[in-house]
C-alpha positions in Angstrom: 131.3 92.0 121.4 128.6 90.4 123.5 129.2 86.9 125.0 126.7 85.5 122.6 128.5 87.1 119.6 131.8 85.7 120.8 130.5 82.2 121.1 129.0 82.4 117.6 132.3 83.8 116.2 134.3 80.9 117.9 132.0 78.3 116.3 132.5 80.0 112.9 136.3 80.2 113.1 137.0 76.9 114.8 136.5 74.6 111.7 138.6 76.9 109.5 141.4 77.1 112.0 141.4 73.3 112.6 141.6 72.5 108.8 144.1 75.3 107.9 147.7 74.4 107.4 150.3 75.4 110.0 151.5 78.4 108.0 147.9 79.9 107.7 147.0 79.4 111.4 149.1 82.3 112.5 147.1 84.8 110.4 143.8 83.3 111.6 144.9 83.5 115.1 146.0 87.2 114.8 142.6 88.1 113.3 140.7 86.1 116.0 142.6 87.8 118.9 142.2 91.2 117.4 138.4 90.7 117.0 137.7 89.1 120.4 140.4 90.6 122.6 141.4 87.2 124.0 144.9 86.4 125.0 146.8 84.4 122.4 147.3 81.3 124.6 143.6 81.3 125.6 142.6 81.7 121.9 144.8 78.7 120.9 143.2 76.5 123.6 139.7 77.7 122.7 140.1 77.0 119.0 141.7 73.6 119.5 138.9 72.5 121.8 136.5 70.0 120.2 133.2 71.6 119.2 130.3 70.5 121.3 126.9 69.9 119.8 124.5 72.8 120.3 122.2 72.2 123.3 118.5 72.3 122.6 116.6 75.3 123.7 115.3 74.9 127.2 111.5 74.9 127.4 110.3 77.4 130.1 107.5 76.3 132.3 104.4 78.4 131.7 103.5 80.8 134.5 101.4 79.3 137.2 99.6 82.5 138.1 98.1 84.6 135.4 98.6 88.4 135.1 95.2 89.1 136.7 96.5 87.5 140.0 99.6 89.6 139.9 97.6 92.8 139.2 95.4 92.1 142.3 98.5 91.3 144.3 100.3 94.5 143.3 97.2 96.6 144.1 97.1 95.1 147.7 100.9 95.5 148.0 100.8 99.2 147.1 97.8 99.9 149.3 99.5 98.1 152.2 102.6 100.3 151.9 104.8 97.9 149.9 105.6 95.3 152.6 108.1 92.5 151.8 106.8 89.2 150.6 106.4 87.4 153.9 104.4 90.2 155.5 102.4 90.6 152.3 101.6 86.9 152.3 100.5 87.1 155.9 98.2 90.1 155.4 96.3 88.7 152.4 93.6 86.9 154.4 92.9 90.2 156.2 92.8 92.4 153.1 91.1 90.1 150.6 87.5 90.5 151.9 87.9 94.2 151.4 89.6 93.8 148.0 86.5 92.1 146.7 84.7 95.4 147.1 87.3 97.3 145.1 88.1 94.7 142.4 86.1 92.2 140.5 87.8 89.1 141.8 86.6 85.7 140.6 86.7 82.8 143.1 89.4 81.1 141.0 91.6 84.2 141.1 91.0 84.6 144.9 92.1 81.0 145.5 95.3 81.6 143.5 96.0 84.8 145.4 95.7 82.9 148.7 97.9 80.1 147.6 100.8 82.0 146.1 104.1 81.6 148.0 106.3 84.5 149.3 109.1 83.4 147.0 106.8 83.7 144.0 105.6 87.1 145.2 109.2 88.3 145.3 109.8 87.0 141.7 106.6 88.3 140.2 106.7 91.7 141.8 110.5 92.4 141.4 109.9 94.8 138.5 107.7 97.0 140.7 110.2 97.2 143.5 112.5 100.2 143.6 114.4 101.3 146.6 116.8 104.2 147.2 118.7 104.2 150.5 119.8 107.5 152.0 121.8 108.0 155.1 119.8 109.0 158.2 121.5 111.6 160.4 120.6 111.9 164.0 120.5 115.0 166.2 121.0 113.4 169.6 123.1 115.1 172.2 124.3 113.1 175.2 122.6 113.8 178.5 124.8 113.6 181.7 122.2 114.4 184.3 121.0 111.4 186.5 122.9 108.8 184.4 123.9 107.0 187.6 120.2 106.8 188.6 119.0 105.3 185.3 120.4 101.8 184.9 121.8 100.5 181.6 119.8 97.7 180.0 122.7 95.3 179.3 120.5 92.7 177.7 117.3 92.7 175.7 114.1 92.4 177.7 112.9 88.8 177.4 109.2 89.7 177.9 106.1 87.8 177.1 103.6 90.5 178.0 103.0 93.9 176.4 104.0 97.1 178.2 107.8 97.2 177.8 108.6 99.8 175.2 111.5 101.6 173.5 111.4 105.3 172.7 113.4 107.5 170.4 113.2 110.8 168.5 113.4 111.2 164.8 114.7 114.6 163.6 112.9 116.6 160.9 115.5 119.3 160.5 116.3 119.0 156.8 119.7 120.5 155.9 119.7 123.1 158.7 119.8 122.0 162.3 119.6 125.6 163.8 116.4 126.8 165.5 113.4 124.8 166.5 112.1 122.1 164.2 109.8 119.1 164.6 110.8 115.8 166.1 108.8 112.6 165.9 108.7 110.8 169.2 108.4 107.1 168.3 107.4 104.5 170.9 107.5 100.8 170.1 106.3 97.9 172.3 108.8 95.1 172.3 106.4 92.1 172.7 103.6 93.1 170.3 105.4 95.6 168.0 102.7 98.2 168.7 103.7 101.7 167.5 102.6 105.1 168.6 104.1 108.4 167.4 103.7 112.1 168.2 105.3 115.2 166.7 106.9 117.7 169.1 108.3 121.1 168.3 111.8 121.1 169.7 113.0 118.5 172.2 112.6 120.2 175.6 112.0 118.2 178.7 108.5 119.5 179.0 107.6 118.7 175.4 109.0 115.2 175.5 107.4 114.4 178.9 104.0 115.7 177.6 104.3 113.5 174.5 105.3 110.4 176.5 102.2 111.0 178.7 100.0 111.2 175.6 101.5 108.1 174.1 101.0 106.2 177.4 97.3 107.2 177.4 96.9 106.0 173.8 98.3 102.6 174.4 95.7 99.8 174.8 97.8 98.3 177.6 99.6 99.7 180.6 103.1 101.0 180.1 105.4 99.0 182.4 108.9 99.8 181.1 110.5 102.5 179.0 114.0 102.2 177.4 115.7 105.2 175.8 119.0 106.3 174.4 121.4 108.7 176.3 120.1 111.9 174.8 119.4 114.8 177.1 115.8 114.9 176.0 115.3 111.6 177.9 118.0 111.6 180.6 116.5 114.4 182.7 114.8 114.9 186.0 111.4 115.6 184.5 111.0 112.3 182.7 112.7 110.4 185.5 110.2 111.6 188.1 107.3 110.9 185.7 108.3 107.3 185.3 108.9 106.8 189.0 105.5 108.4 189.9 103.7 106.0 187.5 105.8 102.9 188.4 107.4 102.7 185.0 110.7 100.9 184.8 113.1 103.5 183.2 116.3 102.2 181.6 118.8 103.4 179.0 121.0 101.8 176.4 124.7 101.9 176.1 126.2 105.0 174.5 126.9 104.7 170.8 125.2 101.2 170.7 122.1 101.6 168.5 121.5 97.9 168.6 120.4 98.3 172.2 117.3 100.0 170.9 116.9 97.9 167.8 113.1 97.7 167.9 112.4 101.4 167.8 115.3 102.1 165.4 113.7 99.8 162.9 110.3 101.5 163.3 112.0 104.9 162.9 112.3 104.0 159.3 109.1 102.2 158.5 106.7 104.4 160.4 108.4 107.9 160.3 111.2 108.4 157.9 109.7 106.4 155.0 106.7 108.6 155.1 108.0 112.1 155.9 111.5 111.8 154.3 114.3 114.2 155.1 112.4 117.5 154.7 112.4 120.2 157.3 109.2 120.9 159.3 109.3 123.8 161.7 105.8 125.2 162.0 102.8 124.7 164.3 100.6 124.0 161.3 102.9 121.2 160.2 102.9 119.8 163.8 99.1 119.7 163.9 98.9 118.1 160.5 101.5 115.4 161.4 99.8 114.6 164.7 96.4 114.4 163.0 97.9 111.6 160.9 99.7 109.9 163.8 96.7 109.9 166.1 94.2 108.5 163.6 94.8 106.8 160.3 98.5 105.8 160.6 98.2 104.1 164.0 95.3 102.1 162.7 97.2 101.1 159.6 100.4 100.1 161.3 98.8 98.3 164.3 95.7 96.7 162.9 96.6 95.8 159.2 100.4 95.5 159.0 101.8 92.1 160.1 105.4 92.0 161.3 107.8 89.2 162.1 109.8 88.7 165.4 113.1 87.1 165.9 112.7 83.9 168.0 116.3 82.7 168.3 119.7 82.9 166.8 121.9 79.8 166.4 125.6 80.0 165.5 126.5 77.4 162.8 130.3 77.7 162.3 131.0 81.3 161.3 127.3 82.1 160.4 124.3 83.0 162.4 121.0 81.2 161.6 118.0 83.3 162.6 114.6 81.9 163.2 111.5 84.1 163.0 107.9 83.5 164.1 105.0 83.7 161.7 103.9 87.3 160.8 101.2 88.8 162.9 99.8 92.3 163.4 100.4 94.0 166.7 96.7 93.6 167.5 96.8 89.9 166.9 99.9 89.6 169.2 98.0 91.6 171.8 95.0 89.3 171.6 97.3 86.2 171.9 99.1 87.6 174.9 95.8 88.2 176.8 97.0 91.5 178.1 95.7 95.0 177.6 92.5 96.7 178.5 89.6 94.5 177.4 87.4 97.4 176.5 90.0 99.0 174.3 91.0 95.7 172.7 87.3 94.9 171.8 86.9 98.3 170.3 90.0 97.8 168.2 88.8 94.5 166.9 85.4 96.0 165.9 87.3 98.9 164.3 89.3 96.5 162.1 86.2 94.6 161.2 84.3 97.6 159.9 87.1 99.8 158.4 88.2 99.4 154.8 92.1 99.4 154.6 92.0 100.6 151.0 90.1 103.7 152.1 92.4 104.1 155.1 95.4 104.1 152.7 93.8 106.7 150.5 93.2 108.9 153.5 96.9 108.6 154.6 97.9 109.6 151.0 95.7 112.7 151.1 97.0 113.8 154.5 100.6 113.2 153.5 100.2 115.4 150.4 99.0 118.2 152.7 102.0 117.6 155.0 104.5 117.7 152.1 103.2 121.2 151.2 103.9 122.4 154.7 107.7 121.6 154.5 110.3 124.3 154.7 111.6 124.0 151.2 114.4 126.5 151.8 116.2 124.1 154.2 115.1 120.7 152.8 117.3 118.4 150.7 117.4 118.9 147.0 118.0 116.4 144.2 120.4 116.9 141.3 119.0 117.1 137.8 119.8 114.2 135.5 123.3 114.6 134.1 124.2 117.4 136.4 126.4 117.6 139.6 124.7 120.7 141.0 121.4 120.6 143.0 118.3 121.6 141.2 116.7 124.9 142.3 113.3 123.2 142.4 112.1 120.1 144.3 110.9 117.0 142.6 107.2 116.2 143.2 106.2 113.7 145.9 105.0 110.3 144.8 101.4 109.4 144.4 101.3 106.8 147.1 102.0 107.4 150.8 104.6 104.7 151.4 106.6 104.8 148.1 110.2 106.1 147.9 110.0 109.3 145.9 113.2 109.0 143.9 112.2 107.7 140.5 115.2 108.8 138.5 117.2 106.4 136.4 120.0 104.6 138.3 122.7 106.6 136.6 121.0 109.9 137.4 120.3 109.3 141.1 122.5 111.7 143.1 122.7 112.9 146.6 122.6 116.5 147.7 126.3 116.9 147.2 126.3 115.5 143.7 127.8 112.1 144.7 126.0 109.0 143.4 123.5 107.6 145.9 124.2 104.0 146.8 121.3 101.8 145.7 
């Protein structure tokens, strides 16, 4: 029985039980316990309780924002890559001028879109939000060379200028770690949140050094510090000499402490894994296609149109930590506020953001990702189980239509991992 049905049944039996003689109450009580499944002592207390008057139905407040506003908001949310409510609220002033060209937005609707709160955005968009979390497996092997020459960064850089960055590799090995496969070298600036990525085939010293040099040239500000993990792809003489020749402060985190590289670890998900998934990429054609996306559309989307928040301070209140964040800003806005960077490159980026439509940019990312998905090595990529089955399917489920959506749209009871075990949602 449902809770509502139980309450109705109690209201129906209570008068009969109260007015019945003592000899008849035993039979009523047996029937009541058999029907509801309640314990006998609880049933006696429940039936002897005085009946309360039925509460009047609560009147729900009508929705403040009509469905047209939510439709416009959902379209911007999808085109922006499904950011959380605080970031979505921050990017609305930047995206709304371009949204007028794609949707017929009346002035009244635009005012409502600008005034909607992040909490209301969460509530009204909750039916559109689906997330599937899968475990991320790394392929890092510890490097022992030159460890005593590269100092450990024991505390986070408290920097107020751009140029101090964290770097990490994201593996695209799929289910098979043998042979050469692509790795995404992800570089994240700590102060501005600026992200640059490149795909390298293998993780040799020469390939990683060349990718770091290319990322350094692509940054609109000078690279002053580089922090990495203890993998042998970073802890080597080649990268050490490169950083010393270009006066770059080279440090490393503590072994097995991923929080030491928290900035880049977070971007590994949002800017790499969320787009390319866990498939295996091991061809030169795939490397060229991924780098074409990294060098053009994706870096513009992440750095010019995607606001992010930064942790300002943490305060301990009893046994809890109270975290305070600053207002969401794009990496370009933080770069402008800091006053650093190359003036010519910064002005060019500002002009680029003023003239480029983010909706067209998102569509271009979608097209390039569809081409990249077709270049994956399907033989050694993860497979999904068919609904109601514990064995992996021989075919792959199609990718989503949009570039930044999770691609698992099975019902909750049918979502399974590659081993057949239910995936934690």
